[in-house]
DRENTORKOL-3810 file (N, C-alpha, C; in nm, 4 decimals):
REM DRENTORKOL-3810
@n.u->-3.3505; n.v->1.7215; n.w->-0.1224; ca.u->-3.2788; ca.v->1.6374; ca.w->-0.0863; c.u->-3.1843; c.v->1.6157; c.w->-0.1979
@n.u->-3.2161; n.v->1.5803; n.w->-0.3743; ca.u->-3.1393; ca.v->1.5883; ca.w->-0.3974; c.u->-3.0118; c.v->1.5691; c.w->-0.4504
@n.u->-2.9429; n.v->1.7194; n.w->-0.3285; ca.u->-2.8300; ca.v->1.7502; ca.w->-0.3068; c.u->-2.7087; c.v->1.6674; c.w->-0.1937
@n.u->-2.8449; n.v->1.6337; n.w->-0.1423; ca.u->-2.8074; ca.v->1.5145; ca.w->0.0224; c.u->-2.7821; c.v->1.3203; c.w->-0.0874
@n.u->-2.8619; n.v->1.3600; n.w->-0.2074; ca.u->-2.8755; ca.v->1.2040; ca.w->-0.2708; c.u->-2.6940; c.v->1.2048; c.w->-0.2829
@n.u->-2.6873; n.v->1.2497; n.w->-0.3699; ca.u->-2.5681; ca.v->1.3063; ca.w->-0.4266; c.u->-2.4367; c.v->1.3328; c.w->-0.3114
@n.u->-2.4663; n.v->1.3801; n.w->-0.2245; ca.u->-2.3516; ca.v->1.4586; ca.w->-0.1177; c.u->-2.3504; c.v->1.2385; c.w->-0.0578
@n.u->-2.4649; n.v->1.1852; n.w->-0.0520; ca.u->-2.3915; ca.v->1.0425; ca.w->-0.0458; c.u->-2.3432; c.v->0.9388; c.w->-0.0775
@n.u->-2.4044; n.v->0.9654; n.w->-0.2452; ca.u->-2.3081; ca.v->0.9283; ca.w->-0.3221; c.u->-2.1573; c.v->0.9830; c.w->-0.3667
@n.u->-2.1384; n.v->1.0655; n.w->-0.3658; ca.u->-1.9851; ca.v->1.1134; ca.w->-0.3704; c.u->-1.9636; c.v->1.1280; c.w->-0.1855
@n.u->-1.9698; n.v->1.0938; n.w->-0.1297; ca.u->-1.9103; ca.v->1.0575; ca.w->-0.0130; c.u->-1.8772; c.v->0.8902; c.w->0.0261
@n.u->-1.9926; n.v->0.8034; n.w->-0.0356; ca.u->-1.9483; ca.v->0.6620; ca.w->-0.0362; c.u->-1.8746; c.v->0.6031; c.w->-0.1331
@n.u->-1.8453; n.v->0.6619; n.w->-0.2909; ca.u->-1.7995; ca.v->0.6900; ca.w->-0.3553; c.u->-1.5955; c.v->0.7186; c.w->-0.3314
@n.u->-1.5777; n.v->0.8458; n.w->-0.2292; ca.u->-1.4644; ca.v->0.8552; ca.w->-0.1526; c.u->-1.4303; c.v->0.7598; c.w->0.0068
@n.u->-1.5433; n.v->0.7097; n.w->0.0591; ca.u->-1.4685; ca.v->0.6255; ca.w->0.0911; c.u->-1.4494; c.v->0.4838; c.w->0.0520
@n.u->-1.4697; n.v->0.4040; n.w->-0.0424; ca.u->-1.4876; ca.v->0.2946; ca.w->-0.1283; c.u->-1.3190; c.v->0.3046; c.w->-0.2074
@n.u->-1.3291; n.v->0.4925; n.w->-0.2615; ca.u->-1.1631; ca.v->0.4619; ca.w->-0.2987; c.u->-1.0589; c.v->0.4499; c.w->-0.1892
@n.u->-1.1209; n.v->0.5331; n.w->-0.0841; ca.u->-0.9687; ca.v->0.5629; ca.w->-0.0368; c.u->-0.9599; c.v->0.3984; c.w->0.0387
@n.u->-1.0795; n.v->0.3542; n.w->0.1015; ca.u->-1.0861; ca.v->0.2120; ca.w->0.1311; c.u->-0.9550; c.v->0.1148; c.w->0.0288
@n.u->-0.9930; n.v->0.1405; n.w->-0.1263; ca.u->-0.9020; ca.v->0.0310; ca.w->-0.1925; c.u->-0.7459; c.v->0.0337; c.w->-0.1724
@n.u->-0.7581; n.v->0.2151; n.w->-0.1696; ca.u->-0.6405; ca.v->0.2908; ca.w->-0.1845; c.u->-0.5889; c.v->0.3034; c.w->-0.0776
@n.u->-0.5831; n.v->0.2732; n.w->0.0328; ca.u->-0.5029; ca.v->0.1461; ca.w->0.1631; c.u->-0.5516; c.v->0.0707; c.w->0.1394
@n.u->-0.5871; n.v->-0.0304; n.w->0.0994; ca.u->-0.5997; ca.v->-0.2098; ca.w->0.0936; c.u->-0.4226; c.v->-0.2208; c.w->0.0152
@n.u->-0.4786; n.v->-0.1662; n.w->-0.1334; ca.u->-0.3595; ca.v->-0.1918; ca.w->-0.1895; c.u->-0.1876; c.v->-0.1092; c.w->-0.1245
@n.u->-0.2235; n.v->-0.0207; n.w->-0.0865; ca.u->-0.0953; ca.v->0.0132; ca.w->-0.0446; c.u->-0.0579; c.v->-0.1122; c.w->0.1018
@n.u->-0.1579; n.v->-0.1547; n.w->0.2356; ca.u->-0.0929; ca.v->-0.2039; ca.w->0.3042; c.u->-0.0809; c.v->-0.3734; c.w->0.2711
@n.u->-0.1937; n.v->-0.3868; n.w->0.1096; ca.u->0.0045; ca.v->-0.4877; ca.w->0.0348; c.u->0.1035; c.v->-0.5002; c.w->0.0383
@n.u->0.1044; n.v->-0.3792; n.w->-0.0944; ca.u->0.2655; ca.v->-0.3303; ca.w->-0.1311; c.u->0.3272; c.v->-0.2925; c.w->-0.0005
@n.u->0.3332; n.v->-0.2966; n.w->0.1136; ca.u->0.4346; ca.v->-0.2304; ca.w->0.2225; c.u->0.4660; c.v->-0.3617; c.w->0.2768
@n.u->0.2938; n.v->-0.5007; n.w->0.2900; ca.u->0.3644; ca.v->-0.6662; ca.w->0.2725; c.u->0.4408; c.v->-0.6898; c.w->0.2059
@n.u->0.4304; n.v->-0.6771; n.w->0.0706; ca.u->0.5208; ca.v->-0.7596; ca.w->-0.0349; c.u->0.6360; c.v->-0.7261; c.w->-0.0119
@n.u->0.6961; n.v->-0.5750; n.w->-0.0363; ca.u->0.8266; ca.v->-0.5281; ca.w->-0.0093; c.u->0.8482; c.v->-0.5721; c.w->0.0795
@n.u->0.8220; n.v->-0.6240; n.w->0.2658; ca.u->0.8573; ca.v->-0.7063; ca.w->0.2848; c.u->0.9566; c.v->-0.8447; c.w->0.3066
@n.u->0.8747; n.v->-0.9183; n.w->0.2478; ca.u->0.8893; ca.v->-0.9884; ca.w->0.1780; c.u->1.0545; c.v->-1.0674; c.w->0.1064
@n.u->0.9595; n.v->-0.9643; n.w->-0.0237; ca.u->1.0614; ca.v->-0.9032; ca.w->-0.0981; c.u->1.2089; c.v->-0.8959; c.w->-0.0187
@n.u->1.2155; n.v->-0.8527; n.w->0.1008; ca.u->1.3023; ca.v->-0.8183; ca.w->0.1186; c.u->1.3955; c.v->-0.9252; c.w->0.2093
@n.u->1.3177; n.v->-0.9416; n.w->0.3081; ca.u->1.3501; ca.v->-1.0693; ca.w->0.3492; c.u->1.4448; c.v->-1.2088; c.w->0.2588
@n.u->1.4217; n.v->-1.2246; n.w->0.1336; ca.u->1.4684; ca.v->-1.2649; ca.w->0.0158; c.u->1.5941; c.v->-1.2673; c.w->-0.0809
@n.u->1.5861; n.v->-1.1082; n.w->-0.0433; ca.u->1.6730; ca.v->-1.0155; ca.w->-0.0614; c.u->1.7588; c.v->-1.0581; c.w->-0.0967
@n.u->1.9672; n.v->-1.0721; n.w->-0.1484; ca.u->2.0371; ca.v->-1.0731; ca.w->-0.1226; c.u->2.1792; c.v->-0.9901; c.w->-0.1973
@n.u->2.2328; n.v->-0.9990; n.w->-0.1392; ca.u->2.3440; ca.v->-0.8155; ca.w->-0.1036; c.u->2.3249; c.v->-0.7714; c.w->-0.2369
@n.u->2.4006; n.v->-0.8793; n.w->-0.3499; ca.u->2.3903; ca.v->-0.8636; ca.w->-0.4840; c.u->2.3107; c.v->-0.7606; c.w->-0.5584
@n.u->2.1589; n.v->-0.8026; n.w->-0.4628; ca.u->2.1074; ca.v->-0.6551; ca.w->-0.5491; c.u->2.0783; c.v->-0.5849; c.w->-0.4453
@n.u->2.0713; n.v->-0.5878; n.w->-0.3263; ca.u->2.1078; ca.v->-0.4843; ca.w->-0.2485; c.u->2.1030; c.v->-0.4681; c.w->-0.0950
@n.u->2.2298; n.v->-0.4245; n.w->-0.0951; ca.u->2.2973; ca.v->-0.4274; ca.w->0.0143; c.u->2.2304; c.v->-0.4574; c.w->0.1458
@n.u->2.2522; n.v->-0.4604; n.w->0.2861; ca.u->2.2500; ca.v->-0.5095; ca.w->0.3974; c.u->2.1333; c.v->-0.3517; c.w->0.4709
@n.u->2.2392; n.v->-0.2980; n.w->0.4635; ca.u->2.2299; ca.v->-0.1434; ca.w->0.5966; c.u->2.0743; c.v->-0.1134; c.w->0.4619
@n.u->2.0487; n.v->-0.1040; n.w->0.2937; ca.u->2.0019; ca.v->-0.0765; ca.w->0.2314; c.u->1.8908; c.v->-0.1370; c.w->0.2451
@n.u->1.9030; n.v->-0.1980; n.w->0.3106; ca.u->1.7421; ca.v->-0.3629; ca.w->0.2782; c.u->1.6772; c.v->-0.3210; c.w->0.4566
@n.u->1.7778; n.v->-0.3040; n.w->0.5437; ca.u->1.7296; ca.v->-0.2291; ca.w->0.6772; c.u->1.6920; c.v->-0.1439; c.w->0.6910
@n.u->1.7109; n.v->-0.0074; n.w->0.6435; ca.u->1.6227; ca.v->0.1295; ca.w->0.5944; c.u->1.4916; c.v->0.1225; c.w->0.5385
@n.u->1.4954; n.v->0.0274; n.w->0.3889; ca.u->1.3924; ca.v->0.0011; ca.w->0.3682; c.u->1.2685; c.v->-0.0680; c.w->0.4351
@n.u->1.3393; n.v->-0.1484; n.w->0.4889; ca.u->1.1996; ca.v->-0.2102; ca.w->0.6252; c.u->1.1957; c.v->-0.1543; c.w->0.6989
@n.u->1.2321; n.v->-0.0489; n.w->0.7559; ca.u->1.2138; ca.v->0.0157; ca.w->0.8710; c.u->1.1279; c.v->0.1203; c.w->0.8117
@n.u->1.1443; n.v->0.1738; n.w->0.7131; ca.u->1.0466; ca.v->0.2629; ca.w->0.6430; c.u->0.9541; c.v->0.1849; c.w->0.6419
@n.u->0.8940; n.v->0.1185; n.w->0.5304; ca.u->0.7537; ca.v->0.0370; ca.w->0.5395; c.u->0.7579; c.v->-0.0222; c.w->0.6971
@n.u->0.8080; n.v->-0.0026; n.w->0.8269; ca.u->0.6917; ca.v->-0.1308; ca.w->0.8524; c.u->0.6935; c.v->0.0776; c.w->0.9275
@n.u->0.7199; n.v->0.1940; n.w->0.9885; ca.u->0.6827; ca.v->0.2568; ca.w->0.9570; c.u->0.5553; c.v->0.3195; c.w->0.9136
@n.u->0.5295; n.v->0.3335; n.w->0.8153; ca.u->0.4733; ca.v->0.3607; ca.w->0.6826; c.u->0.3435; c.v->0.2218; c.w->0.7505
@n.u->0.3867; n.v->0.0858; n.w->0.7472; ca.u->0.2710; ca.v->0.0303; ca.w->0.7637; c.u->0.2165; c.v->0.0678; c.w->0.9754
@n.u->0.2953; n.v->0.1315; n.w->1.0191; ca.u->0.2134; ca.v->0.1499; ca.w->1.1271; c.u->0.1014; c.v->0.3059; c.w->1.1372
@n.u->0.1775; n.v->0.3361; n.w->1.0198; ca.u->0.1091; ca.v->0.4835; ca.w->0.9907; c.u->0.0041; c.v->0.4601; c.w->0.8981
@n.u->-0.0039; n.v->0.3658; n.w->0.8281; ca.u->-0.1500; ca.v->0.3132; ca.w->0.7068; c.u->-0.2812; c.v->0.2681; c.w->0.8361
@n.u->-0.2195; n.v->0.2190; n.w->0.9984; ca.u->-0.2608; ca.v->0.1101; ca.w->1.0055; c.u->-0.3837; c.v->0.2196; c.w->1.1304
@n.u->-0.2987; n.v->0.3037; n.w->1.1665; ca.u->-0.3615; ca.v->0.4557; ca.w->1.2011; c.u->-0.5142; c.v->0.5113; c.w->1.1043
@n.u->-0.4405; n.v->0.4929; n.w->0.9762; ca.u->-0.5642; ca.v->0.6237; ca.w->0.9169; c.u->-0.6733; c.v->0.5200; c.w->0.8717
@n.u->-0.6059; n.v->0.3166; n.w->0.8972; ca.u->-0.7134; ca.v->0.2542; ca.w->0.8682; c.u->-0.7754; c.v->0.2945; c.w->0.9371
@n.u->-0.7905; n.v->0.2784; n.w->1.1043; ca.u->-0.8542; ca.v->0.3101; ca.w->1.1911; c.u->-0.8930; c.v->0.3872; c.w->1.2425
@n.u->-0.8812; n.v->0.5670; n.w->1.1173; ca.u->-0.9576; ca.v->0.7048; ca.w->1.2007; c.u->-1.0735; c.v->0.6635; c.w->1.0584
@n.u->-1.0392; n.v->0.5695; n.w->0.9968; ca.u->-1.1343; ca.v->0.5493; ca.w->0.8554; c.u->-1.2519; c.v->0.5103; c.w->0.8587
@n.u->-1.2438; n.v->0.3828; n.w->0.9157; ca.u->-1.3371; ca.v->0.3201; ca.w->1.0562; c.u->-1.3965; c.v->0.3790; c.w->1.1382
@n.u->-1.3150; n.v->0.4584; n.w->1.2212; ca.u->-1.3809; ca.v->0.5111; ca.w->1.3091; c.u->-1.5303; c.v->0.6316; c.w->1.3626
@n.u->-1.4715; n.v->0.7562; n.w->1.1763; ca.u->-1.4703; ca.v->0.8283; ca.w->1.1369; c.u->-1.5911; c.v->0.8820; c.w->1.0966
@n.u->-1.7439; n.v->0.8956; n.w->1.1789; ca.u->-1.8854; ca.v->0.8982; ca.w->1.1299; c.u->-1.9187; c.v->0.9616; c.w->1.0229
@n.u->-1.8318; n.v->1.0089; n.w->0.9420; ca.u->-1.8901; ca.v->1.0914; ca.w->0.7498; c.u->-1.7580; c.v->0.9864; c.w->0.7042
@n.u->-1.7704; n.v->0.9944; n.w->0.5757; ca.u->-1.6502; ca.v->0.9792; ca.w->0.5039; c.u->-1.5419; c.v->1.0768; c.w->0.4929
@n.u->-1.4178; n.v->1.0317; n.w->0.5020; ca.u->-1.2360; ca.v->1.1221; ca.w->0.4825; c.u->-1.1623; c.v->1.0792; c.w->0.3945
@n.u->-1.0889; n.v->1.1820; n.w->0.3687; ca.u->-0.9694; ca.v->1.2260; ca.w->0.3075; c.u->-0.8134; c.v->1.1684; c.w->0.3925
@n.u->-0.7686; n.v->1.1496; n.w->0.2225; ca.u->-0.5973; ca.v->1.1688; ca.w->0.2947; c.u->-0.5548; c.v->1.3345; c.w->0.2562
@n.u->-0.4709; n.v->1.3607; n.w->0.2893; ca.u->-0.3960; ca.v->1.5105; ca.w->0.2680; c.u->-0.2958; c.v->1.3576; c.w->0.1682
@n.u->-0.2562; n.v->1.3915; n.w->0.0565; ca.u->-0.1195; ca.v->1.4032; ca.w->-0.0897; c.u->0.0082; c.v->1.4246; c.w->0.0761
@n.u->0.0775; n.v->1.5505; n.w->0.0796; ca.u->0.1489; ca.v->1.4498; ca.w->0.2171; c.u->0.1239; c.v->1.3906; c.w->0.2837
@n.u->0.0305; n.v->1.3026; n.w->0.3008; ca.u->0.0735; ca.v->1.2102; ca.w->0.3753; c.u->0.0376; c.v->1.1052; c.w->0.2890
@n.u->-0.0508; n.v->1.0619; n.w->0.1731; ca.u->-0.0288; ca.v->0.9468; ca.w->0.0906; c.u->0.1619; c.v->0.9648; c.w->0.0207
@n.u->0.1949; n.v->1.0382; n.w->-0.0405; ca.u->0.3419; ca.v->1.0941; ca.w->-0.1115; c.u->0.4454; c.v->1.0040; c.w->-0.0689
@n.u->0.4628; n.v->1.0433; n.w->0.1059; ca.u->0.6106; ca.v->0.9441; ca.w->0.1747; c.u->0.5716; c.v->0.7556; c.w->0.0550
@n.u->0.4011; n.v->0.7241; n.w->0.0593; ca.u->0.3586; ca.v->0.6142; ca.w->0.0887; c.u->0.3432; c.v->0.5209; c.w->-0.0554
@n.u->0.3515; n.v->0.5938; n.w->-0.1654; ca.u->0.3802; ca.v->0.6208; ca.w->-0.2970; c.u->0.5171; c.v->0.6191; c.w->-0.3187
@n.u->0.6176; n.v->0.6704; n.w->-0.2540; ca.u->0.7191; ca.v->0.6420; ca.w->-0.3005; c.u->0.7512; c.v->0.5235; c.w->-0.2782
@n.u->0.7534; n.v->0.5367; n.w->-0.1626; ca.u->0.7532; ca.v->0.2787; ca.w->-0.0976; c.u->0.6953; c.v->0.1947; c.w->-0.2196
@n.u->0.5991; n.v->0.2761; n.w->-0.2474; ca.u->0.4928; ca.v->0.1342; ca.w->-0.3317; c.u->0.7034; c.v->0.1600; c.w->-0.4589
@n.u->0.6903; n.v->0.2516; n.w->-0.4921; ca.u->0.7317; ca.v->0.2268; ca.w->-0.6238; c.u->0.9634; c.v->0.2359; c.w->-0.6030
@n.u->0.9590; n.v->0.2016; n.w->-0.4974; ca.u->1.0751; ca.v->0.1638; ca.w->-0.3980; c.u->1.0764; c.v->-0.0273; c.w->-0.4858
@n.u->0.9903; n.v->-0.0865; n.w->-0.3497; ca.u->0.9116; ca.v->-0.2146; ca.w->-0.4050; c.u->0.9145; c.v->-0.2729; c.w->-0.5011
@n.u->0.8661; n.v->-0.2136; n.w->-0.6126; ca.u->0.8215; ca.v->-0.2346; ca.w->-0.7280; c.u->0.9080; c.v->-0.2593; c.w->-0.7508
@n.u->1.0522; n.v->-0.1270; n.w->-0.7719; ca.u->1.2113; ca.v->-0.1480; ca.w->-0.7912; c.u->1.3166; c.v->-0.2238; c.w->-0.7693
@n.u->1.2703; n.v->-0.2669; n.w->-0.6246; ca.u->1.3269; ca.v->-0.4093; ca.w->-0.5850; c.u->1.3201; c.v->-0.5813; c.w->-0.6319
@n.u->1.1648; n.v->-0.5509; n.w->-0.7197; ca.u->1.0894; ca.v->-0.6247; ca.w->-0.7712; c.u->1.1407; c.v->-0.6910; c.w->-0.9148
@n.u->1.1504; n.v->-0.5650; n.w->-0.9449; ca.u->1.2351; ca.v->-0.5883; ca.w->-1.0744; c.u->1.3711; c.v->-0.6269; c.w->-1.1742
@n.u->1.4557; n.v->-0.5687; n.w->-0.9922; ca.u->1.5211; ca.v->-0.5891; ca.w->-0.9546; c.u->1.5792; c.v->-0.7547; c.w->-0.9326
@n.u->1.5423; n.v->-0.7840; n.w->-0.8133; ca.u->1.5745; ca.v->-0.8916; ca.w->-0.7702; c.u->1.4815; c.v->-0.9993; c.w->-0.9479
@n.u->1.4226; n.v->-0.9115; n.w->-1.0307; ca.u->1.3829; ca.v->-1.0454; ca.w->-1.1647; c.u->1.4679; c.v->-1.0231; c.w->-1.1599
@n.u->1.5360; n.v->-0.9237; n.w->-1.2834; ca.u->1.6921; ca.v->-0.9214; ca.w->-1.3823; c.u->1.7773; c.v->-0.9916; c.w->-1.2690
@n.u->1.7820; n.v->-1.0059; n.w->-1.2337; ca.u->1.9255; ca.v->-1.0362; ca.w->-1.0840; c.u->1.8854; c.v->-1.1746; c.w->-1.0542
@n.u->1.7908; n.v->-1.2360; n.w->-1.1635; ca.u->1.7130; ca.v->-1.3559; ca.w->-1.1403; c.u->1.7306; c.v->-1.4567; c.w->-0.9609
@n.u->1.6966; n.v->-1.4026; n.w->-0.8993; ca.u->1.6624; ca.v->-1.4256; ca.w->-0.8242; c.u->1.5392; c.v->-1.5080; c.w->-0.7528
@n.u->1.5305; n.v->-1.6289; n.w->-0.7158; ca.u->1.3734; ca.v->-1.7069; ca.w->-0.6999; c.u->1.3600; c.v->-1.6845; c.w->-0.6340
@n.u->1.1752; n.v->-1.6400; n.w->-0.6694; ca.u->1.0821; ca.v->-1.4664; ca.w->-0.6574; c.u->1.0301; c.v->-1.5910; c.w->-0.5273
@n.u->0.9526; n.v->-1.5695; n.w->-0.3411; ca.u->0.8520; ca.v->-1.6402; ca.w->-0.2760; c.u->0.7958; c.v->-1.6534; c.w->-0.2691
@n.u->0.6842; n.v->-1.6891; n.w->-0.2065; ca.u->0.5470; ca.v->-1.7103; ca.w->-0.2828; c.u->0.4869; c.v->-1.5771; c.w->-0.1801
@n.u->0.4153; n.v->-1.5018; n.w->-0.2856; ca.u->0.3977; ca.v->-1.4122; ca.w->-0.2488; c.u->0.1913; c.v->-1.3764; c.w->-0.2509
@n.u->0.1687; n.v->-1.3418; n.w->-0.1183; ca.u->0.0444; ca.v->-1.3553; ca.w->-0.2365; c.u->-0.0192; c.v->-1.3045; c.w->-0.2871
@n.u->-0.1715; n.v->-1.2859; n.w->-0.3213; ca.u->-0.2247; ca.v->-1.2762; ca.w->-0.4393; c.u->-0.2683; c.v->-1.1046; c.w->-0.4185
@n.u->-0.2438; n.v->-1.0025; n.w->-0.5967; ca.u->-0.3016; ca.v->-0.9561; ca.w->-0.5641; c.u->-0.4130; c.v->-0.8930; c.w->-0.4930
@n.u->-0.4760; n.v->-0.7395; n.w->-0.4547; ca.u->-0.6436; ca.v->-0.7588; ca.w->-0.3803; c.u->-0.6774; c.v->-0.7265; c.w->-0.4865
@n.u->-0.8007; n.v->-0.8057; n.w->-0.4778; ca.u->-0.8954; ca.v->-0.8107; ca.w->-0.5576; c.u->-0.9384; c.v->-0.5548; c.w->-0.6256
@n.u->-1.0155; n.v->-0.5946; n.w->-0.7332; ca.u->-1.0208; ca.v->-0.4712; ca.w->-0.7594; c.u->-1.1171; c.v->-0.4247; c.w->-0.7132
@n.u->-1.1784; n.v->-0.3152; n.w->-0.6776; ca.u->-1.3075; ca.v->-0.2016; ca.w->-0.5948; c.u->-1.4049; c.v->-0.2559; c.w->-0.7551
@n.u->-1.5238; n.v->-0.3596; n.w->-0.6576; ca.u->-1.6953; ca.v->-0.3500; ca.w->-0.7670; c.u->-1.6340; c.v->-0.4939; c.w->-0.8732
@n.u->-1.5031; n.v->-0.5773; n.w->-0.8672; ca.u->-1.5046; ca.v->-0.6520; ca.w->-0.9523; c.u->-1.5020; c.v->-0.7830; c.w->-0.9024
@n.u->-1.4736; n.v->-0.7824; n.w->-0.7776; ca.u->-1.4210; ca.v->-0.9469; ca.w->-0.7219; c.u->-1.2460; c.v->-0.9941; c.w->-0.8027
@n.u->-1.2141; n.v->-1.0741; n.w->-0.7293; ca.u->-1.0944; ca.v->-1.1753; ca.w->-0.7491; c.u->-1.0894; c.v->-1.0980; c.w->-0.8512
@n.u->-0.9149; n.v->-1.0950; n.w->-0.8820; ca.u->-0.8839; ca.v->-1.1490; ca.w->-0.9921; c.u->-0.8377; c.v->-1.2545; c.w->-1.0709
END
């Protein structure tokens, strides 16, 4: 019984962490698209913006598929690093774009609030 309880707790923890991680990726991919829509050529050339936008769109589709699988799975699941690594790279690119826009003093568009931290409620 104790082992089953530990297994259930571990599964709940894994599910909560994955849910939070997927929510963070969704937030940053959406934020990236908003930034790209307001990014001038002097910060990032149009072709580079188009390429990053396509990458963010593709990653958003992959993320939606992973989220659907998570919700449909009868037991907690994880994602392979091969899936997560490109998403992390895109988030870093969004952060870099945001930093370059701020350094160029580009007026920042209205952005959605950061997602709440798990178990802590809204920031």
